[in-house]
PAZAPA-4460 file (N, C-alpha, C; in steps of 0.05 Angstrom, whole numbers, plus 32768, in hexadecimal, padded with zeros to 4 digits):
% residues 171
    n_x    n_y    n_z   ca_x   ca_y   ca_z    c_x    c_y    c_z   seq   type   mol
   7F57   7F4A   7E29   7F57   7F34   7E3C   7F6A   7F1F   7E32     1      M     A
   7F79   7F14   7E45   7F8D   7EFF   7E3E   7F88   7EE8   7E52     2      R     A
   7F88   7ED0   7E47   7F85   7EB8   7E57   7FA0   7EA9   7E57     3      V     A
   7FA9   7EA1   7E6F   7FC2   7E92   7E72   7FBB   7E78   7E81     4      W     A
   7FC7   7E62   7E79   7FC2   7E49   7E88   7FDA   7E38   7E88     5      S     A
   7FDC   7E26   7E9B   7FF2   7E13   7E9C   7FEA   7DFB   7EAE     6      S     A
   7FFA   7DE6   7EAC   7FF6   7DCE   7EBC   8011   7DC5   7EC7     7      E     A
   8011   7DBD   7EE0   802A   7DB4   7EEC   8024   7D9A   7EFC     8      H     A
   8037   7D88   7EFC   8035   7D6F   7F0B   8049   7D6F   7F22     9      S     A
   803F   7D6C   7F3A   8050   7D69   7F52   8054   7D4B   7F57    10      F     A
   806C   7D44   7F5F   8072   7D28   7F65   806D   7D22   7F82    11      S     A
   8055   7D2A   7F8C   804D   7D27   7FA8   802F   7D21   7FA8    12      H     A
   8026   7D12   7FBC   800A   7D0C   7FBE   7FFA   7D26   7FC3    13      P     A
   7FE0   7D25   7FBC   7FCE   7D3C   7FBE   7FCE   7D48   7FDA    14      W     A
   7FCC   7D37   7FEF   7FCB   7D41   800A   7FE3   7D52   8011    15      E     A
   7FFB   7D4A   8008   8013   7D59   800D   8013   7D74   7FFF    16      T     A
   800B   7D73   7FE6   800A   7D8C   7FD6   7FF6   7DA0   7FE1    17      V     A
   7FDF   7D96   7FEA   7FCB   7DA8   7FF6   7FD5   7DB5   800F    18      I     A
   7FE2   7DA6   8020   7FEE   7DB1   8039   8002   7DC7   8032    19      K     A
   8012   7DC2   801E   8026   7DD5   8015   8018   7DEE   800A    20      A     A
   8003   7DEB   7FFA   7FF5   7E01   7FEE   7FEA   7E14   8004    21      A     A
   7FE1   7E08   801A   7FD6   7E18   8030   7FEC   7E27   8040    22      M     A
   8005   7E1E   803D   801C   7E2A   804B   802F   7E37   8038    23      R     A
   8027   7E3D   8020   803A   7E46   800B   8048   7E61   8012    24      K     A
   803A   7E73   801F   8046   7E8D   8025   804B   7E90   8042    25      Y     A
   8061   7E9D   804A   8076   7EA8   803A   808A   7E93   802F    26      P     A
   8097   7E99   801A   80AC   7E88   800F   80C0   7E99   8000    27      N     A
   80D9   7E8F   7FFD   80EE   7E9F   7FF0   80EA   7EA2   7FD2    28      P     A
   80DA   7E91   7FC5   80D6   7E93   7FA8   80C2   7EA9   7FA0    29      M     A
   80B1   7EB0   7FB2   809C   7EC4   7FAD   809E   7EDB   7FC2    30      N     A
   80B4   7EEA   7FC2   80B7   7EFF   7FD7   80A4   7F16   7FD3    31      P     A
   8097   7F18   7FBC   8084   7F2D   7FB8   806B   7F2A   7FC9    32      N     A
   8065   7F12   7FD3   804E   7F0E   7FE5   8058   7F15   8001    33      V     A
   804F   7F2C   800B   805A   7F37   8024   8047   7F32   803C    34      V     A
   802E   7F29   8036   801C   7F24   804C   8005   7F12   8044    35      G     A
   7FFC   7F01   8056   7FE5   7EF0   8051   7FD5   7EEF   806B    36      V     A
   7FBB   7EF6   8068   7FA9   7EF5   807F   7F92   7EE3   8078    37      D     A
   7F8B   7ED1   808B   7F74   7EC0   8088   7F5C   7ED0   8092    38      V     A
   7F49   7ED5   8080   7F31   7EE4   8087   7F1B   7ED3   8092    39      L     A
   7F19   7EBB   8087   7F04   7EA8   808F   7F0C   7E8C   8088    40      E     A
   7F05   7E79   8099   7F0A   7E5D   8092   7EF5   7E4C   80A0    41      R     A
   7EE8   7E3B   8091   7ED3   7E2A   809C   7ECF   7E10   808D    42      N     A
   7EC2   7DFD   809A   7EBA   7DE4   808D   7E9D   7DE5   8086    43      L     A
   7E96   7DDC   806F   7E79   7DDB   8068   7E6F   7DBF   8070    44      D     A
   7E55   7DBB   806B   7E48   7DA2   8074   7E52   7D89   8065    45      T     A
   7E60   7D8E   804E   7E6C   7D77   803F   7E89   7D72   8046    46      R     A
   7E93   7D81   805A   7EAF   7D7D   8063   7EC4   7D8B   8053    47      G     A
   7EBB   7D9E   8042   7ECE   7DAE   8032   7ED8   7DC6   8042    48      R     A
   7EF2   7DCB   8040   7EFE   7DE1   804E   7EFE   7DFA   803B    49      L     A
   7EF0   7E0F   8044   7EEE   7E28   8035   7F00   7E3C   8043    50      H     A
   7F12   7E49   8034   7F23   7E5E   803F   7F22   7E77   802E    51      S     A
   7F23   7E8D   803C   7F25   7EA7   802E   7F3D   7EB5   803A    52      Q     A
   7F50   7EBD   8029   7F68   7ECA   8032   7F6C   7EE5   8023    53      R     A
   7F7B   7EF6   802F   7F82   7F0F   8022   7FA1   7F0F   8020    54      L     A
   7FAB   7F13   8008   7FC8   7F14   8003   7FD0   7F30   7FFD    55      L     A
   7FE6   7F39   8008   7FF2   7F53   8002   800B   7F4D   7FF2    56      C     A
   800D   7F5A   7FDB   8025   7F56   7FCA   8032   7F71   7FC4    57      T     A
   804C   7F70   7FC0   805B   7F87   7FB8   8068   7F81   7F9D    58      E     A
   8060   7F8F   7F89   806A   7F89   7F6E   807E   7F9D   7F64    59      W     A
   8093   7F94   7F58   80A7   7FA6   7F4B   809E   7FAB   7F2F    60      G     A
   808A   7FBC   7F2C   807E   7FC2   7F12   8092   7FD4   7F02    61      I     A
   8098   7FCC   7EE9   80AA   7FDE   7ED9   809D   7FFA   7ED7    62      P     A
   80AF   800E   7ED7   80A5   802A   7ED6   8095   8030   7EBD    63      S     A
   809B   8023   7EA6   808C   8028   7E8E   806F   801E   7E91    64      I     A
   806C   8007   7E9F   8051   7FFD   7EA3   8042   800F   7EB6    65      V     A
   804F   8018   7ECB   8042   802B   7EDE   803A   8045   7ED0    66      M     A
   804A   804E   7EBE   8044   8066   7EAF   802B   8062   7E9D    67      T     A
   802B   804C   7E8F   8014   8045   7E7E   7FFA   8043   7E8E    68      I     A
   7FFC   8035   7EA5   7FE5   8031   7EB6   7FDD   804B   7EC5    69      L     A
   7FF0   805D   7EC8   7FEA   8076   7ED6   7FE9   8072   7EF4    70      G     A
   7FFB   8061   7EFF   7FFB   805C   7F1C   8018   8059   7F25    71      T     A
   801C   805E   7F3F   8036   8059   7F4B   8033   8045   7F61    72      N     A
   801C   8039   7F63   8016   8026   7F78   8022   800A   7F72    73      R     A
   8031   7FFF   7F85   803D   7FE4   7F81   8033   7FD0   7F95    74      T     A
   8025   7FD9   7FA9   8018   7FC6   7FBD   7FFD   7FBF   7FB2    75      T     A
   7FF8   7FA5   7FB0   7FDD   7F9C   7FA7   7FD2   7F87   7FBB    76      T     A
   7FB8   7F85   7FBC   7FAB   7F71   7FCD   7F9B   7F5E   7FBB    77      Y     A
   7F9C   7F45   7FC3   7F8F   7F30   7FB4   7F7D   7F20   7FC7    78      I     A
   7F64   7F1B   7FBF   7F53   7F0A   7FCF   7F55   7EEE   7FC3    79      K     A
   7F56   7EDB   7FD5   7F59   7EBF   7FCD   7F45   7EAE   7FDB    80      E     A
   7F36   7E9E   7FCC   7F22   7E8C   7FD7   7F2A   7E70   7FCF    81      N     A
   7F2A   7E5D   7FE2   7F31   7E42   7FDB   7F1D   7E2F   7FE8    82      S     A
   7F1A   7E18   7FDB   7F09   7E02   7FE5   7F19   7DE8   7FE2    83      V     A
   7F1D   7DDB   7FF9   7F2B   7DC1   7FF9   7F15   7DAC   7FFE    84      V     A
   7F12   7D9A   7FEB   7EFE   7D84   7FED   7F0D   7D6A   7FF1    85      D     A
   7F0E   7D60   800A   7F1C   7D47   800F   7F0F   7D2E   8004    86      P     A
   7EF6   7D2F   7FFE   7EE8   7D18   7FF2   7EEE   7D16   7FD5    87      I     A
   7EEA   7D2D   7FC6   7EF0   7D2D   7FAA   7F0E   7D30   7FA4    88      E     A
   7F1D   7D37   7FBA   7F3A   7D3B   7FB8   7F41   7D50   7FA4    89      R     A
   7F36   7D67   7FA8   7F3C   7D7F   7F97   7F40   7D97   7FAA    90      T     A
   7F50   7DA9   7FA0   7F52   7DC3   7FAC   7F50   7DD7   7F96    91      M     A
   7F3C   7DE9   7F98   7F39   7DFE   7F85   7F3F   7E19   7F92    92      E     A
   7F50   7E29   7F86   7F58   7E42   7F91   7F52   7E58   7F7C    93      L     A
   7F43   7E6C   7F83   7F3D   7E82   7F71   7F46   7E9C   7F7E    94      C     A
   7F54   7EAC   7F6E   7F5E   7EC5   7F79   7F59   7EDB   7F65    95      S     A
   7F56   7EF4   7F6F   7F54   7F0B   7F5E   7F5E   7F24   7F6D    96      S     A
   7F69   7F36   7F5E   7F73   7F4F   7F6A   7F5B   7F60   7F73    97      N     A
   7F60   7F6E   7F89   7F4B   7F81   7F93   7F57   7F9D   7F94    98      I     A
   7F6F   7FA0   7F8A   7F7C   7FBA   7F87   7F80   7FC0   7F6A    99      T     A
   7F7E   7FD9   7F62   7F81   7FE1   7F46   7F6D   7FD4   7F33   100      L     A
   7F56   7FCD   7F3D   7F43   7FBF   7F2C   7F38   7FD1   7F16   101      T     A
   7F3A   7FEB   7F19   7F31   7FFD   7F03   7F45   7FFC   7EEB   102      N     A
   7F5D   7FF1   7EF0   7F71   7FEF   7EDA   7F76   7FD3   7ED1   103      L     A
   7F78   7FC0   7EE4   7F80   7FA5   7EDE   7F70   7F91   7EEF   104      V     A
   7F67   7F7C   7EE2   7F5C   7F66   7EF2   7F6A   7F4C   7EEA   105      S     A
   7F72   7F3D   7EFF   7F7E   7F23   7EFB   7F6E   7F0F   7F0B   106      V     A
   7F61   7EFD   7EFE   7F51   7EE8   7F0B   7F5F   7ECD   7F06   107      D     A
   7F67   7EC0   7F1C   7F77   7EA8   7F19   7F68   7E91   7F26   108      E     A
   7F6B   7E79   7F1A   7F5E   7E61   7F24   7F72   7E4A   7F24   109      R     A
   7F76   7E3D   7F3A   7F88   7E26   7F3D   7F78   7E0F   7F46   110      L     A
   7F7D   7DF7   7F3B   7F70   7DDF   7F44   7F85   7DCA   7F48   111      I     A
   7F85   7DBF   7F60   7F97   7DA9   7F67   7F87   7D90   7F69   112      Y     A
   7F90   7D7A   7F5B   7F82   7D60   7F5D   7F97   7D4A   7F59   113      R     A
   7F91   7D33   7F64   7FA3   7D1C   7F61   7FA7   7D16   7F43   114      P     A
   7FBF   7D0D   7F3C   7FC4   7D04   7F21   7FB3   7CEC   7F1C   115      H     A
   7FA5   7CEB   7F05   7F92   7CD5   7F00   7F9F   7CB9   7EFE   116      P     A
   7FB8   7CB8   7EF8   7FC5   7C9E   7EF5   7FDA   7C98   7F0A   117      E     A
   7FE1   7CAB   7F1B   7FF6   7CA7   7F2F   7FEE   7CB6   7F49   118      N     A
   7FE5   7CA8   7F5D   7FDC   7CB6   7F76   7FF3   7CC3   7F85   119      P     A
   800C   7CBE   7F7D   8023   7CCB   7F8A   8029   7CE6   7F7D   120      E     A
   8019   7CEE   7F6A   801D   7D08   7F5C   8003   7D19   7F5E   121      K     A
   8007   7D33   7F5B   7FF1   7D46   7F5C   7FF3   7D58   7F44   122      T     A
   7FDD   7D5D   7F37   7FDB   7D6F   7F20   7FD1   7D8A   7F29   123      I     A
   7FDF   7D9F   7F21   7FD5   7DBB   7F25   7FCF   7DC7   7F0A   124      L     A
   7FB6   7DD0   7F07   7FAD   7DDE   7EEF   7FA9   7DFB   7EF7   125      T     A
   7FB5   7E0D   7EE8   7FB2   7E2A   7EEE   7FA7   7E39   7ED6   126      Q     A
   7F98   7E4D   7EDB   7F8E   7E5F   7EC6   7F8C   7E7B   7ED2   127      E     A
   7F93   7E8E   7EC1   7F90   7EAA   7EC9   7F83   7EB9   7EB2   128      A     A
   7F71   7ECB   7EB9   7F65   7EDD   7EA5   7F6D   7EF9   7EAD   129      I     A
   7F7B   7F06   7E9A   7F87   7F20   7E9F   7F79   7F35   7E8D   130      I     A
   7F70   7F4A   7E99   7F63   7F5F   7E8A   7F6E   7F7A   7E93   131      T     A
   7F79   7F89   7E80   7F82   7FA5   7E85   7F6D   7FB7   7E78   132      V     A
   7F65   7FCB   7E88   7F4E   7FDB   7E80   7F55   7FF8   7E7B   133      K     A
   7F4A   8003   7E66   7F4B   8020   7E62   7F66   802D   7E5D   134      G     A
   7F79   801E   7E54   7F93   802B   7E4E   7F9C   8022   7E32   135      V     A
   7FAD   8032   7E26   7FB8   802A   7E0D   7FCC   8013   7E12   136      I     A
   7FD1   8003   7DFE   7FE3   7FEC   7E00   7FD9   7FD7   7E13   137      L     A
   7FBF   7FD5   7E17   7FB4   7FC2   7E2B   7FBC   7FA5   7E23   138      S     A
   7FBB   7F9F   7E09   7FC1   7F84   7E00   7FDF   7F7E   7E06   139      N     A
   7FF0   7F91   7E02   800D   7F8E   7E08   8011   7F89   7E26   140      Y     A
   8003   7F99   7E37   8006   7F96   7E54   7FFB   7F7B   7E5D   141      L     A
   7FE5   7F72   7E51   7FDA   7F58   7E59   7FEE   7F42   7E52   142      E     A
   7FFC   7F45   7E3C   8010   7F31   7E35   8027   7F32   7E48   143      G     A
   8030   7F4A   7E51   8045   7F4C   7E65   803D   7F3F   7E7F   144      L     A
   8024   7F44   7E87   801A   7F38   7EA0   8018   7F1A   7E9E   145      M     A
   8010   7F0F   7E87   800E   7EF2   7E83   802A   7EE6   7E85   146      A     A
   803E   7EF3   7E7A   805A   7EE9   7E7D   8063   7EE9   7E9A   147      N     A
   805B   7EFE   7EA9   8062   7F00   7EC5   8054   7EEA   7ED5   148      T     A
   803B   7EE5   7ECF   802C   7ED0   7EDC   8038   7EB5   7ED7   149      I     A
   8040   7EB1   7EBE   804D   7E97   7EB6   8067   7E93   7EC6   150      S     A
   8078   7EA8   7EC8   8091   7EA6   7ED7   808B   7EA1   7EF5   151      A     A
   8077   7EAF   7F00   8070   7EAC   7F1C   8064   7E90   7F21   152      N     A
   8056   7E84   7F0E   804C   7E69   7F12   8063   7E56   7F16   153      A     A
   8078   7E59   7F06   808F   7E48   7F0A   809C   7E4C   7F25   154      G     A
   809D   7E65   7F2E   80A7   7E6A   7F49   8095   7E5E   7F5E   155      K     A
   807B   7E5F   7F59   8067   7E54   7F6C   806B   7E36   7F6F   156      G     A
   8070   7E28   7F59   8075   7E0B   7F5A   808E   7E05   7F6A   157      C     A
   80A3   7E15   7F66   80BC   7E12   7F75   80B6   7E17   7F93   158      K     A
   80A6   7E2B   7F98   809F   7E31   7FB4   8090   7E1A   7FC1   159      A     A
   807F   7E0D   7FB2   8070   7DF6   7FBD   8084   7DE0   7FC4   160      M     A
   8097   7DDB   7FB3   80AC   7DC7   7FB9   80BC   7DCE   7FD2   161      E     A
   80C2   7DE8   7FD4   80D0   7DF2   7FEC   80C0   7DED   8005   162      W     A
   80A6   7DF3   8004   8095   7DEF   801C   8093   7DD2   8022   163      V     A
   8090   7DC1   800E   808F   7DA4   8013   80A8   7D9A   8020   164      I     A
   80BF   7DA4   8017   80D8   7D9B   8024   80DA   7DA4   8040   165      S     A
   80D0   7DBD   8047   80D0   7DC7   8062   80BC   7DB6   8073   166      K     A
   80A6   7DAE   8068   8093   7D9D   8076   809F   7D82   807D   167      M     A
   80AF   7D77   806B   80BB   7D5D   8070   80D1   7D5F   8085   168      R     A
   80DE   7D75   8087   80F3   7D79   809C   80E6   7D7A   80B7   169      L     A
   80CE   7D84   80B9   80C0   7D86   80D3   80B5   7D6B   80DC   170      K     A
   80B2   7D58   80C9   80A6   7D3E   80D0   80BB   7D2A   80D8   171      N     A
***
């Protein structure tokens, strides 16, 4: 098991960042996300927005990794659950793969909240728990996956900035 975490500060208010997070895909920085379906969306009695989405991704997995894992599958599905709390001003997003779970599990958690000292900024805290199961070199593969997640997190932040700029053009 490998744990990866990071923190990023957006120079935008929480409301803007949350709107961008809900519109993040598709974007040119993350072309591996090829489909997003909203499965359910509702408001609870406290006014929190609950969403459940299904993401379809196409990964260019190196052939050595595919050989070690014993698969040639590159399409994966991810379930994503999010809760936006406008009173507490938080958005929590949890995702996990639902494909290849017998080999790999990636559980990710993102929390967006206003910067405690500057309301014009938003803090994103990310964490991923990566577990490769039942193969040799699992620790090595978990490290490779953590590096990929780290690189993709950077692309994700750039994608958020891209979405925010597109939102501003529409206004």
